[in-house]
C-alpha positions as CSV (number, residue, x, y, z in Angstrom):
1,M,-40.0,-29.4,-66.4
2,T,-43.7,-28.4,-66.1
3,E,-46.3,-27.9,-69.0
4,Q,-45.9,-24.4,-68.4
5,S,-42.3,-23.4,-67.3
6,I,-40.3,-21.2,-69.1
7,P,-37.1,-22.9,-70.8
8,M,-34.0,-20.6,-70.4
9,I,-30.8,-20.9,-71.3
10,D,-27.9,-18.7,-68.8
11,L,-25.0,-18.4,-70.7
12,F,-21.7,-16.6,-69.0
13,A,-23.5,-17.5,-66.2
14,G,-21.4,-17.1,-63.5
15,C,-22.3,-18.3,-59.7
16,G,-25.9,-17.9,-60.9
17,G,-27.0,-14.8,-59.6
18,M,-29.3,-14.1,-62.7
19,T,-30.6,-17.3,-62.7
20,S,-31.6,-17.5,-59.4
21,G,-33.5,-14.1,-59.5
22,F,-35.1,-16.2,-62.8
23,V,-36.1,-19.0,-60.8
24,A,-36.8,-17.1,-57.5
25,A,-39.8,-15.3,-60.2
26,E,-41.1,-18.8,-61.1
27,G,-42.2,-20.3,-64.5
28,Y,-38.5,-20.2,-65.3
29,Q,-36.7,-23.8,-66.2
30,P,-33.0,-23.9,-66.7
31,V,-32.3,-26.0,-69.7
32,M,-28.5,-25.3,-70.1
33,A,-26.1,-22.4,-68.6
34,V,-22.3,-22.3,-69.8
35,E,-19.3,-20.8,-67.2
36,W,-16.2,-21.5,-68.4
37,D,-14.7,-20.9,-64.5
38,L,-14.5,-23.9,-62.3
39,H,-15.2,-22.5,-59.1
40,A,-18.4,-20.4,-60.3
41,A,-19.7,-23.5,-62.6
42,A,-19.5,-25.8,-59.5
43,T,-21.5,-22.8,-56.9
44,Y,-24.1,-22.3,-59.7
45,A,-24.0,-26.2,-59.7
46,A,-24.2,-26.5,-56.0
47,N,-27.8,-24.7,-56.6
48,F,-29.4,-25.4,-59.4
49,G,-27.8,-28.7,-60.4
50,E,-24.8,-29.8,-62.3
51,D,-27.0,-31.6,-65.1
52,H,-27.3,-28.7,-67.3
53,M,-24.3,-26.7,-66.1
54,R,-21.3,-26.8,-69.3
55,W,-18.6,-26.0,-67.4
56,A,-16.6,-25.0,-70.6
57,D,-15.3,-22.2,-73.1
58,I,-18.9,-20.9,-74.7
59,A,-16.8,-21.3,-78.1
60,T,-16.2,-24.8,-77.7
61,I,-19.7,-25.7,-77.5
62,P,-21.3,-26.9,-80.8
63,N,-24.3,-25.4,-82.6
64,D,-26.0,-29.0,-82.7
65,E,-26.0,-28.9,-78.7
66,V,-27.6,-25.9,-77.9
67,P,-30.8,-26.6,-76.9
68,P,-34.2,-24.7,-77.9
69,A,-35.5,-22.3,-75.1
70,D,-38.0,-19.5,-75.0
71,L,-35.4,-17.3,-73.1
72,I,-31.1,-16.5,-73.2
73,I,-30.2,-14.2,-70.5
74,G,-26.9,-13.9,-69.5
75,G,-23.8,-10.8,-69.4
76,P,-20.7,-11.5,-71.2
77,P,-17.5,-10.6,-69.7
78,C,-17.4,-6.5,-69.2
79,Q,-13.6,-5.9,-68.8
80,G,-13.3,-4.7,-72.0
81,F,-16.1,-2.0,-71.1
82,S,-15.4,-1.3,-67.2
83,A,-14.2,2.2,-66.0
84,L,-11.9,-0.1,-63.8
85,G,-10.5,-1.9,-66.6
86,A,-7.9,-0.6,-69.3
87,Q,-11.2,0.1,-71.9
88,D,-9.1,-2.2,-74.5
89,V,-11.4,-2.0,-77.9
90,H,-9.3,-5.0,-78.7
91,D,-9.7,-7.0,-75.5
92,P,-10.8,-10.6,-76.8
93,R,-13.5,-10.4,-73.8
94,N,-15.6,-8.1,-75.7
95,K,-16.0,-9.9,-78.5
96,L,-17.9,-13.0,-76.8
97,W,-21.3,-11.0,-77.1
98,Q,-20.9,-12.5,-80.7
99,E,-20.9,-16.3,-79.1
100,Y,-24.0,-14.5,-77.2
101,I,-25.6,-14.2,-80.7
102,R,-24.8,-17.5,-81.9
103,F,-26.8,-19.1,-79.0
104,V,-29.8,-17.0,-79.6
105,R,-29.5,-17.6,-83.4
106,H,-29.6,-21.5,-82.7
107,A,-31.9,-21.5,-79.9
108,A,-34.5,-19.2,-81.3
109,P,-35.8,-17.6,-78.5
110,K,-38.5,-15.4,-77.8
111,V,-36.7,-13.1,-76.0
112,F,-32.9,-12.1,-74.6
113,V,-31.5,-10.5,-71.9
114,I,-27.8,-9.3,-72.1
115,E,-26.7,-7.6,-68.9
116,N,-23.6,-5.7,-68.3
117,V,-21.6,-2.8,-67.2
118,D,-23.3,0.8,-68.1
119,R,-19.9,1.9,-70.2
120,F,-21.0,-1.4,-72.8
121,L,-24.1,1.0,-73.8
122,A,-21.2,3.5,-75.0
123,S,-18.8,1.1,-76.9
124,G,-18.3,-0.1,-80.4
125,E,-19.3,-3.4,-79.3
126,F,-22.9,-2.4,-78.3
127,A,-23.3,-0.5,-81.8
128,L,-22.2,-3.7,-83.5
129,L,-25.0,-5.2,-81.6
130,E,-27.7,-2.9,-82.5
131,S,-26.8,-3.0,-86.6
132,E,-27.4,-6.7,-86.2
133,A,-30.9,-6.0,-85.1
134,R,-31.6,-4.0,-88.3
135,P,-32.8,-5.2,-91.3
136,G,-30.4,-7.8,-93.0
137,G,-28.7,-8.4,-89.8
138,L,-28.4,-11.6,-87.6
139,L,-30.7,-10.4,-85.1
140,E,-33.1,-9.1,-87.8
141,E,-36.1,-10.4,-86.2
142,Y,-35.7,-9.4,-82.6
143,V,-36.4,-5.6,-81.6
144,L,-33.9,-4.1,-79.2
145,T,-35.5,-2.1,-75.6
146,V,-32.2,-0.8,-73.8
147,A,-32.0,0.7,-70.6
148,L,-29.6,1.6,-67.7
149,L,-31.3,0.3,-64.4
150,L,-30.1,1.3,-61.1
151,A,-30.4,-1.6,-58.8
152,A,-31.6,0.1,-55.8
153,D,-34.7,0.9,-58.0
154,F,-35.6,-2.4,-57.8
155,G,-35.4,-3.4,-54.3
156,V,-31.3,-4.2,-54.2
157,P,-29.9,-2.2,-51.5
158,Q,-27.0,-1.5,-53.6
159,R,-26.7,1.8,-56.2
160,R,-25.1,-0.3,-59.0
161,K,-25.8,0.7,-62.5
162,R,-26.3,-1.8,-64.8
163,A,-27.1,-1.9,-69.2
164,I,-29.8,-4.0,-70.0
165,V,-30.7,-5.1,-73.3
166,I,-33.8,-6.7,-73.7
167,G,-34.3,-8.2,-77.5
168,S,-37.8,-9.6,-78.4
169,R,-39.4,-11.1,-81.4
170,I,-42.8,-11.1,-79.9
171,G,-43.3,-7.7,-80.1
172,E,-41.3,-4.6,-77.9
173,I,-41.1,-5.2,-74.3
174,P,-40.5,-1.7,-72.9
175,V,-38.2,-1.0,-69.8
176,P,-39.5,-2.3,-66.8
177,A,-40.6,0.3,-64.2
178,P,-38.8,1.4,-60.8
179,T,-40.3,-0.7,-57.6
180,H,-38.3,1.6,-55.2
181,A,-37.8,4.9,-54.9
182,R,-35.2,7.2,-52.8
183,S,-38.1,9.4,-52.1
184,G,-42.2,9.5,-53.2
185,D,-44.9,7.2,-53.2
186,L,-43.1,4.1,-54.0
187,P,-41.2,2.2,-50.9
188,R,-38.3,3.5,-49.8
189,W,-34.9,1.8,-51.6
190,H,-33.3,-0.4,-49.1
191,S,-30.6,0.0,-46.9
192,V,-27.4,-1.2,-45.7
193,R,-29.3,-1.5,-42.4
194,D,-32.0,-3.5,-44.0
195,V,-29.7,-6.4,-44.9
196,L,-26.6,-6.1,-42.3
197,T,-28.9,-5.8,-39.2
198,G,-28.5,-8.7,-36.5
199,L,-25.0,-10.2,-37.7
200,P,-22.4,-10.4,-35.7
201,E,-20.1,-7.5,-35.1
202,H,-16.8,-9.2,-34.6
203,P,-16.2,-12.7,-36.8
204,T,-14.8,-15.1,-35.6
205,R,-13.5,-16.8,-38.3
206,T,-10.4,-15.7,-40.8
207,T,-10.7,-18.6,-43.3
208,L,-13.6,-20.8,-44.7
209,P,-13.8,-24.4,-43.1
210,L,-11.6,-27.0,-44.8
211,S,-14.3,-29.0,-46.8
212,R,-14.5,-30.3,-50.0
213,V,-17.0,-31.6,-53.0
214,E,-16.9,-33.2,-56.1
215,V,-17.9,-31.5,-59.0
216,F,-17.7,-31.8,-62.9
217,G,-15.2,-34.8,-61.5
218,T,-12.9,-32.8,-59.7
219,E,-12.5,-31.6,-56.6
220,V,-13.3,-28.0,-55.1
221,P,-13.6,-26.1,-51.7
222,G,-17.3,-26.3,-50.6
223,R,-19.7,-26.4,-50.5
224,F,-20.3,-23.0,-47.9
225,K,-23.1,-22.1,-46.3
226,S,-24.1,-18.5,-45.5
227,E,-22.7,-18.8,-42.0
228,D,-19.3,-19.9,-43.6
229,L,-19.1,-16.7,-45.1
230,H,-18.9,-14.2,-42.4
231,I,-15.5,-14.0,-42.2
232,G,-12.9,-11.4,-40.8
233,R,-9.2,-10.1,-41.4
234,N,-6.3,-9.6,-39.3
235,P,-5.5,-6.1,-40.4
236,T,-2.5,-4.3,-39.1
237,P,-2.2,-1.8,-36.1
238,L,-2.0,0.8,-39.1
239,S,-5.0,-0.2,-40.7
240,L,-7.3,-0.2,-37.6
241,R,-5.9,3.3,-36.8
242,R,-7.0,4.4,-40.3
243,Y,-10.3,2.7,-40.2
244,R,-11.3,4.0,-37.1
245,A,-10.5,7.9,-38.3
246,V,-13.0,7.3,-41.0
247,P,-16.6,8.5,-40.2
248,P,-19.7,7.0,-42.4
249,G,-20.0,8.5,-45.7
250,G,-16.5,9.6,-45.6
251,G,-13.3,8.4,-47.1
252,R,-9.8,8.7,-47.5
253,F,-9.8,12.6,-47.6
254,D,-11.0,12.1,-43.7
255,L,-7.7,10.5,-42.8
256,P,-5.2,12.5,-40.7
257,Y,-2.1,13.2,-43.1
258,E,0.3,11.2,-40.9
259,L,-2.2,8.1,-41.4
260,M,-2.2,8.7,-45.3
261,P,0.0,6.6,-47.5
262,R,2.6,8.8,-49.4
263,C,1.0,8.2,-52.8
264,W,-2.5,9.9,-51.1
265,Q,-0.6,12.2,-49.5
266,E,1.1,13.8,-52.7
267,K,-2.6,12.8,-54.4
268,K,-5.5,15.8,-53.4
269,T,-7.8,14.8,-55.8
270,G,-9.2,11.7,-57.2
271,T,-11.5,8.7,-55.7
272,T,-13.6,9.5,-52.7
273,D,-15.0,6.4,-52.1
274,V,-11.4,4.5,-51.0
275,M,-10.7,3.8,-47.4
276,G,-14.7,4.4,-47.4
277,R,-16.9,3.5,-44.9
278,M,-20.8,2.9,-45.7
279,R,-24.0,4.3,-44.4
280,W,-26.8,3.0,-42.2
281,D,-29.6,4.2,-43.8
282,E,-28.9,4.4,-47.6
283,P,-28.0,1.7,-50.3
284,S,-23.7,0.9,-50.8
285,L,-22.3,1.5,-53.5
286,T,-21.5,-1.1,-56.1
287,I,-20.0,-4.1,-54.1
288,R,-16.9,-5.2,-56.7
289,T,-14.7,-8.2,-56.7
290,E,-12.5,-7.1,-54.0
291,F,-15.1,-5.5,-51.0
292,Y,-12.8,-7.2,-48.7
293,K,-10.0,-4.1,-49.3
294,P,-11.0,-0.5,-48.1
295,E,-8.3,0.9,-49.6
296,K,-10.4,-0.5,-53.1
297,G,-13.9,1.3,-52.2
298,R,-16.3,2.0,-49.9
299,Y,-16.4,-1.1,-47.9
300,L,-16.1,-0.5,-44.4
301,H,-18.7,-1.4,-41.9
302,P,-21.1,1.2,-41.4
303,Q,-21.0,1.3,-37.5
304,W,-19.1,4.2,-36.3
305,E,-19.9,6.5,-33.2
306,P,-17.9,9.8,-32.7
307,G,-16.1,10.7,-29.4
308,D,-13.0,8.7,-28.2
309,D,-15.3,5.9,-26.3
310,G,-17.9,5.6,-29.4
311,H,-19.1,2.5,-30.5
312,R,-17.0,1.6,-34.3
313,V,-17.0,-1.9,-36.0
314,D,-13.3,-0.9,-37.6
315,R,-13.0,-4.0,-40.2
316,P,-14.5,-3.9,-43.9
317,I,-17.6,-5.8,-44.6
318,T,-17.4,-9.7,-44.9
319,H,-17.9,-12.2,-47.6
320,L,-21.9,-12.7,-46.1
321,E,-22.8,-9.5,-45.4
322,A,-21.5,-8.5,-49.8
323,A,-23.6,-11.3,-50.6
324,R,-26.5,-10.0,-48.4
325,L,-26.0,-6.7,-50.1
326,Q,-26.3,-8.3,-53.3
327,T,-29.5,-10.1,-52.2
328,F,-28.1,-13.8,-52.2
329,D,-30.5,-15.3,-50.2
330,D,-29.2,-17.1,-47.2
331,T,-29.4,-20.5,-48.4
332,F,-27.2,-19.8,-51.2
333,E,-24.0,-22.4,-51.1
334,W,-20.9,-21.4,-52.5
335,C,-18.1,-23.4,-53.8
336,G,-14.3,-21.7,-54.0
337,T,-11.2,-20.2,-51.9
338,K,-12.0,-16.8,-50.2
339,I,-10.8,-15.0,-53.2
340,Q,-12.9,-17.2,-55.7
341,V,-15.8,-16.6,-53.6
342,A,-15.4,-13.2,-53.5
343,K,-15.0,-12.6,-57.4
344,Q,-18.5,-14.6,-57.9
345,I,-20.4,-12.2,-55.4
346,G,-18.8,-9.2,-57.1
347,N,-19.4,-10.2,-60.8
348,A,-22.9,-11.5,-60.0
349,V,-25.9,-9.7,-60.8
350,P,-28.2,-9.0,-57.9
351,P,-30.7,-12.0,-57.7
352,M,-33.1,-9.1,-56.5
353,L,-32.8,-7.0,-59.7
354,A,-32.9,-10.3,-62.1
355,K,-35.8,-11.5,-60.3
356,A,-37.8,-8.0,-61.3
357,L,-37.0,-8.7,-64.8
358,A,-38.2,-11.9,-64.7
359,Q,-41.5,-10.8,-63.7
360,H,-41.8,-8.1,-65.8
361,I,-40.9,-10.4,-69.0
362,K,-43.1,-13.5,-67.8
363,P,-46.3,-11.9,-69.3
364,Y,-45.0,-10.8,-72.6
365,L,-43.7,-14.7,-72.7
366,T,-46.8,-16.6,-71.3
367,G,-49.5,-14.2,-72.7
368,V,-50.7,-14.3,-69.3
369,E,-50.8,-10.9,-67.0
370,S,-48.2,-10.2,-64.9
371,T,-48.7,-11.0,-60.7
372,R,-45.5,-8.9,-59.0
373,S,-44.3,-10.9,-56.1
374,R,-43.6,-9.4,-53.0
375,C,-40.5,-8.0,-52.1
376,A,-38.3,-10.1,-50.3
377,L,-36.6,-7.1,-48.3
378,C,-40.3,-5.4,-47.9
379,P,-42.7,-5.6,-45.1
380,E,-46.1,-7.3,-45.2
């Protein structure tokens, strides 16, 4: 650790999307990361080192093993809050934010950052979190700033809304200002075209290489490089006919009646983005954990031209394309099966959004005026 580095703990670290952004902002040094999922922890270790990664249930880590740090980051599991889940207020995963608070109490950071789904801000758990920042609460030293950020506003080619809570005991830290916009004076939102152009339209593999690596004393699939993740599927002829019928921005309602499964034939309303196709010149919608299934969202490749002879790419996006839309660098390495890697990609905080937060927070932690680094996707 250098003399000027900011010691940082990443809780519920996943594969390391948030750490990736903070490390890219320079000046931050991870001193501990905690993740219970073996393959996500292995991916983190492959990119940032095994020495400080704790593959464990956060509740099993004793207080005396929590190191001091100037910053804690992380996103407690969101399934209990997510609109896609059962929204069970008694879901035990909702209580994991209390473990986050325990780490804050013992590491005594100057600043902490919590990331979660947008519905978190309307949850009872968030109300309890706010109450802990009042006089007499466990976080009474901290001033909270709450924001709902759109990832596209910070250089991510994806319309992904995330709740951000910044807690500070060194003075209030305001909401970061957008760096990009749909229109106006700021640089334009980045599009699907910006990150998918140049990749082969037709992947030659449907499986990951048969390689394994030892981590935490056990073997896991990996380490996979970016080119290993450009893998396709083997859709049925019926699926291909469905894909071909969907234009950019379209979805299941564009299918001819005879190509609809019975449940869609009988349901005339509802979600419009399933079996959807991306648009080249817009950000994607949220990349979730099953992006390789078009029936789960707008995940079809954007290339589509009208007419019987129009040039079309009739497949869902690959793992590599999803990772790029999440703004993972091609140098990032991955561990796990296809399904496990997809889960890591979809659950991650986009590194470019994390980097924007890191750049915004740094001057408050160091007392030095920030110099914003160039957006990796923007032209010189």
